[in-house]
VEXDOVEX-844179 format. One record per residue (C-alpha): x, y, z. Coordinates in steps of 0.1 Angstrom, whole numbers, plus 5000, padded with zeros to 4 digits. Example, Ala and Ser with C-alpha at 12.3 -4.5 7.8 and 13.67 -1.06 7.14 Angstrom:
512349555078 513749895071 
This chain:
701016152697 700116002663 697615742676 696115992702 695216212668 693815932652 691815812681 690516192681 689316202643 688015842648 685715952677 684616292660 683716122625 681315862648 680216132662 679116332629 677116012622 674416092649 673216442630 670416512654 672616532680 675016752660 672216962648 671517012687 675117112691 675417352665 672117512677 673517582711 677117692694 675317952672 673018012701 675318112725 677718282697 675218552682 673718652718 674518832744 672518682765 673118372789 671518062786 669518102818 668618512807 667218352771 664518242791 663018582788 662318542753 660118202757 657318232730 654318182751 652318392779 654218392816 653018392847 654618602877 655018412910 651918322930 652018592952 652018862924 649118612905 647118672937 647819042941 646119072906 643118852912 641819102942 638719292939 639819632945 636419772940 635220062967 631820202970 632020602964 628620802966 628921092942 626421022913 623321142934 619621052918 617121382911 615221232939 617921312967 618120982982 619820732960 623020682946 624420512917 627620302923 629320172893 631719852893 634519832870 636419532853 639719542862 640819372833 640019272798 641118942781 642518852751 639418682738 637718972743 640619222726 640618962699 637119112687 637219222649 638419622654 638319902627 640620152633 639220442611 640520802612 641520752648 638120612658 638320242666 635220032665 633919692665 632019642636 630219312644 628519532674 628619862663 630420022690 633620172702 636119902710 636620002749 633019962752 633419572739 636619522758 636119662794 634419902813 631719902841 630319532846 627819612876 626319842894 624519902929 622520142940 622520272977 619620462995 620620723021 617120703035 617720283039 621120313049 621820033022 622619892987 621419642963 622519522930 621219622896 620419292877 622419302848 623618972829 626718822840 629818902812 628619192793 629319582802 627419862804 627820282801 626020592799 624020532831 621120852832 618920902857 615020932850 613821292855 612621222890 615120962896 612720632900 614720482869 618220452852 618820382816 622120252803 623520112772 623619692776 626719612755 625819242746 627218962725 625819102691 625119462699 624419732722 620819802735 619120072753 618019902791 616120032818 616519972854 614120022884 615820202914 613820062939 614019642931 616819682907 615619482879 616419562849 615319482809 615919622776 613619862764 613519762731 615019522708 616919762682 620719792686 621920112690 625020272673 627320332698 630520482678 630920832678 628420952705 628820622726 632520662730 634120732764 634621072771 638521122779 639421202814 635921202826 634321062851 632220742842 629020872854 629421172834 626221292814 625721062785 625821212747 624020882736 620820902760 618221132771 615021102789 611821312778 610021472805 607221212803 609820912805 610420842769 614220762760 615720972731 618620762714 620620672685 620020342668 621320142639 619720242607 617119922598 617719992557 621720062559 622419752537 625619532543 628919682552 630919822517 632919592504 636219642490 637319552459 640419362454 641519492421 642019872431 640420142408 643020412418 646620432433 646720592468 647720972464 648621242488 649521582482 650121882497 647922182502 648222552490 649122682523 651522532549 649622242568 651322102599 649621772615 650521552646 651621212636 648521012640 648520612637 645020482625 644220742598 642020702565 644120542537 641820472509 638120562498 636920222511 638020342546 636120622541 633020442531 633420212563 633620552586 630720702570 628820332573 629420242609 628720612623 625820692607 622820662633 619020702630 617720902659 614520782673 612320792700 612120452720 609220352744 608520022757 606619732737 606219982707 608720002675 611120322678 610020642665 612120742641 613221142639 614621282613 617321132587 620120902597 623121122602 626821092619 625821192656 628521312677 625921372707 622221462714 621121692745 617321732749 615722042758 614122052797 610822052780 611621812758 610221962728 613722022711 616821842706 620221982703 622521782681 626621782670 626421622636 629521542615 629621592581 632021562550 634621592532 636721372555 640321372554 643421132551 645521332573 643721432604 641721232626 637821262629 638021492656 639421752627 636421672604 633621912597 630521892620 627722142630 625322212660 621922222651 618422232671 615622012658 612121972667 610721632678 609921582642 613621602631 613321982615 616022142619 615122492634 618422632634 622322552629 624122722655 627422662648 629422512614 633222372622 635022322593 637722042582 640622172604 643522012590 646222262597 647022202637 647122552652 650822632664 649422782697 646822602718 643322742716 644122952687 642022722663 638922822641 636722772671 637323072686 635523302664 632523082667 629922982694 631322812721 629922642752 626422542737 623722402761 620122442770 619622662802 617922482827 615122732832 613922622797 614022962782 616022852749 620122802745 622922952760 626422992748 628823232744 630323402711 632623662709 631823982687 633123952651 636324122640 635824442629 637224502591 640424702596 641324972575 644524982553 647824992577 645125002609 646424762636 644124442641 642124522667 641024182678 642224182714 639124472719 636724232705 634224162738 633023832748 629023742749 626823522766 624123452742 620723342746 618823202717 615023112726 612222952707 611822942677 615522982673 616023242649 619823342645 619023632633 616923732668 619923602691 619923822722 623323912739 622723922777 625624032789 629324122776 632624172786 636124292773 637423992791 636723612785 633723432797 634023042815 632222842835 629022982830 625822822849 622722932857 620122882889 617522662885 614522892879 617223142856 617123432877 621223422879 623823402856 627623302875 630423292854 634323322858 636023632838 639523622830 641823872812 644724072821 644924362842 647424702839 650324522845 649924262818 649324022847 646623742841 643623802868 640323652873 636923752887 633723522898 630823732889 627023722893 624323832870 620623942881 619023862849 615323982863 617024342862 617024532828 619924542819 621024232844 622924352870 626424232881 627624162911 631724072917 631523812939 635423742940 637623972925 641224022917 641823652916 645623572910 645223212890 649223182900 648623232938 647222872944 647422872983 644423142978 642422992953 638823092961 637122782945 634622712919 630622752918 629022462931 626322302905 624222002906 623321842872 620021722860 618921332851 620021422817 622921612826 622422012822 624122232849 622722462871 623822642901 622922552938 621322882955 620422872992 616822873002 616623213007 618223272967 620623502984 623723322982 625723062962 628622872972 632322772963 634222472966 638122492965 641322282967 642622472999 646122372983 648622393013 652522473011 653122173031 651421943005 648321883030 645322033012 642422133031 639222143006 636822353016 632922533009 632122873013 628923033014 628723382998 626223642994 625223772960 624824132967 627524202990 630023972983 630023813025 631523503030 631123233053 633022923059 631022613060 633222333058 637022263058 638821953057 640721843090 644421893091 645121533097 642821373071 641921433036 638321513034 636521663002 632921722998 631521522970 627921592971 625621862985 622321692998 620222063002 620422402989 621522543025 624822323024 623722143060 624021813049 626721693022 628521363015 632221383018 634821133011 637521093037 640820903038 644620953048 647920783037 646920523063 643220523060 641220413031 638620583016 634920603027 632020833022 630321013049 627721203057 628721553069 626621793089 626322093099 627922123128 631021893122 629221563129 629921263111 628320953100 630320703080 628020583052 630120293030 632520023048 635220003022 638119743029 641419793019 642419522994 646119572999 646819603037 650819463034 651019703009 649419993026 651819933056 654919973038 657020303054 657020563031 658520903032 658021243011 661321393009 663121712989 666121742971 667822002956 669322012918 672522142914 670622502897 669222542929 666122412928 663822172952 662321902941 659721662953 660221312957 658821002972 660020652985 658320372997 660120053012 659519713008 657219453031 658819353057 662019583055 664319563079 666019823100 669619893086 669419673057 669619823017 667519722994 667519752956 665320032942 662920102910 663320472899 659820552880 659120872871 657621132837 659021422831 657121782833 657822092816 657422442834 658622782824 659922872857 661022742894 657822912904 655722712881 657222412891 656222472930 652822552920 652422232897 654222042930 651822182954 648822082931 650021722923 651221612959 649021522984 650521343016 647121313031 646021093001 645720733005 648220512981 646020322963 648020042941 648820112904 649119752885 652019952862 653220302872 655520292903 653519982912 653519872948 653919502935 657819582932 657319592973 656519282979 659319132958 662219292975 662419632961 661920022971 660020232949 661220572943 659020832925 661121172919 659421442899 661421542868 661121952860 662222032827 662422432826 662622672801 661423032795 659823112764 658122762759 661822662749 661922392778 663722132757 666622312752 667622202787 666221872789 668821592788 670521822815 667821882835 666721522832 670421382843 670921672869 667421562886 668121202889 671421222900 670321462927 667021212936 670220932938 672121122962 669221182987 667920852987 671820762992 671620973022 668420823038 670520503039 667720253028 668720172992 671720012980 672620272951 674520022929 671219852926 669020052909 666420002882 664520282862 661120242847 658520482830 655620432804 654920682774 656820992782 658320802811 659720552787 661420822762 662920912799 664020592806 666120552767 667720872778 668820792810 670220452802 672120662771 673320922789 673920822828 675520522846 673420532874 671420212867 671519852864 668719812840 665619992824 661819912816 660520142787 656720122776 654820232747 657420482740 658820742712 662820712709 663320902676 662021252676 662821262638 659421142636 657721352650 658521652634 655621892642 655921922680 655521642706 654421652742 654922032750 657122092724 655622362698 658922402677 659122242644 662021972638 663222292610 663022512639 664922312667 666822042647 669222012675 667221982703 665121702686 668121542676 669921572713 666921472727 666221132708 668120832723 667720632693 670920882681 673120762711 671820382709 675520312708 675720462742 673420232760 675219982778 672419902802 670019592795 666719772787 663319592783 661119752763 657019662756 654519812733 651219742728 650619632688 648019842684 649220172700 646720492695 648720742711 649921032688 653820992680 653920692699 654020422665 655220072673 657820162644 659520372674 660420082695 661219842664 664020042649 665320122684 665219742693 666919692655 669719982665 670319792697 671019492684 673019592653 675319742681 675619442703 673719572735 671419382755 667519472747 664519282744 661119382729 657919242738 654919352713 651619282728 648719192705 645519402704 647219612734 646520002728 648620282746 649020122782 648019712789 644419622794 644519232792 644919022823 647218792802 649419112792 649819232828 650318892841 653618812814 654519172820 654919142856 656918792846 659218952826 659719252843 660719092879 662918832863 664619152838 665419342872 666219032896 668618922873 670619272863 669319492892 669119242922 671119022910 674219262914 674519172948 675418832941 678218942920 679219182941 679618892968 681418682946 684118992944 684818972979 
């Protein structure tokens, strides 16, 4: 025994001499001792950009563009068709970027960062008369924006976002040739910023055509000097202080921090308004200012401009900074100030209750050239001591401000004790159309659609549709159909005989198969005639009316299995297919899908959808990915209305690269998308958040189990943003899932103390709710592997990167299985091709290990 012991000691001592081998051994021991992951699982932590299976890479490389004919030229014949870039790249995203007061810009090129990193990479023209399309000749490797038709449609102006700056270009529609209008660079920061949730063909705020074919835009000031330099030795500490009154704010990530930040913000938002013509130097108009938008009057003589002013603030973003709306002439002389909005630091507790409520709103040029139209409630009357406020009795007014724009002589065209919205005028200004909303004698919301004959003195009112119940979504009458001029001014389409207007409605149906429609309605008697209605089998919706009598309309046509195309519809019902789009993912489209209903234990009937994998074999049970996003409703009825609005059984299922992606279907997973309604009266939704979340998912799983397609012992769950928050809560409060994926989420509601999502209460008013909803405080209950990802430059309110970092810290300290991938340059959702490839590589490995891989363990047990 002693000899054996001596041999072992001798062997060990000799082994110690090989220090390199010892170091490797110790490293392996330490790694396995202090990690909850196996060596194989630790491949997930490789510090490199990974690639998913070749089949997934091939899907991400496919061209998914398809033509839509909805951007009609003033000539009535040509359509512009933008072609979007699907992804950005690390190289593009790595451009120098300043994030100042929630404005993100690339200083080297004087433009908003999204314009530098992704967007429209190409442009086509389609001619209806020739039934063909051709490309606009744009330099390779650039993006464009702000496409604007010339007055008669023979040219398109746009911003070309080049390597050293953005220039104003113009393309000849007939030939497709494009060239710069001048060599000066455009200041494409404030006015050039992409418009949230608006079509990429929305009217430009930075380009305007004059009637004689010149262009108005905003240039980088020639004499602005070098960028302000920050002194290495600060002249003062950073100082923050409270206000005289309570000033609640949301949690914004990229606020101004220093006086140097203020200098940079001012430097990169100040622009020179100028008139530009080919072959000549720009003609400056007025002094440089921080322009947010410009709009030229129909006669080209006046400019409506919104400008940001100072003071700036350290506690809110630029959208809350002071701004003023003014009318100028072509020399830059200010003729009138229509509205001044002060600095708004305090967030209103109720939406729609800000300072703008008492100021002129919806300011725009009338299409007939008679001046400016805007809405403006009557001033609040001074009340006597002890008298109740009469604010609710103030009348709303439609105003007209004609040249020379003296605000003391502004005219009230019409007024009402109800609130005006969606105001438009006929092209010649004979009729004013509007929606009126208010409450009836029972206190219930009601609406009207009205027309005023402005040729009468006083204007004669016609009620086109009365007693509209906005909650009765199955009988909504629709909205007035309008057109836009090349510069984006809206006007109502009147029939050729000037007697009728048109309403376009969504045609919601209780069976979730909407049938959009168009009704012709006579102004003077309200008589209706249905001109168009979608078929029962297809989802058909109008895109563009080609003539004033709507005898020809461009419509979009699709179904759950038929890819969308644009058609020419003619009165009588004939159809001609104009585009020839191809489904880029036919194998995913062919997957079996089912829309289903399930009942929660409180009796609420909820909608859901399931898609089965490519080549699913009948009788088999497959793993599934649940992907969802909770939403809040005041009642069962409100949820039902929302479900009818949001679910369309006839819509084509376009592939999403991230949320509930069909890519999972190619990798052997089913995808389940259940609605997650959080119900609560009086805006107290979140008192029920965890209970309704858990109950909804449990009911959905039971329903899916009953269908017989899914192995409910192999379920994963995922979500983005508020869906990530949901995912973490499900892992903390349920045993249903084997793994989770959560992106760009917020997990600790104490870091968003003054409202979040649709929660209107502050944490001090609903402390228990804030804490119960925060999965951070239940991290010790998270026994399911969680993969988190987060953009390093997340610009969304509340979802700071620190949310994910601190949640991972908690899970690490508690010995849980979790990983966090922080993606450089990304914001609230990935943009880079490299990011998507890496995400899919890691997502699939994560779920293959912890969700699909569970089958291997079950087999071993047998």
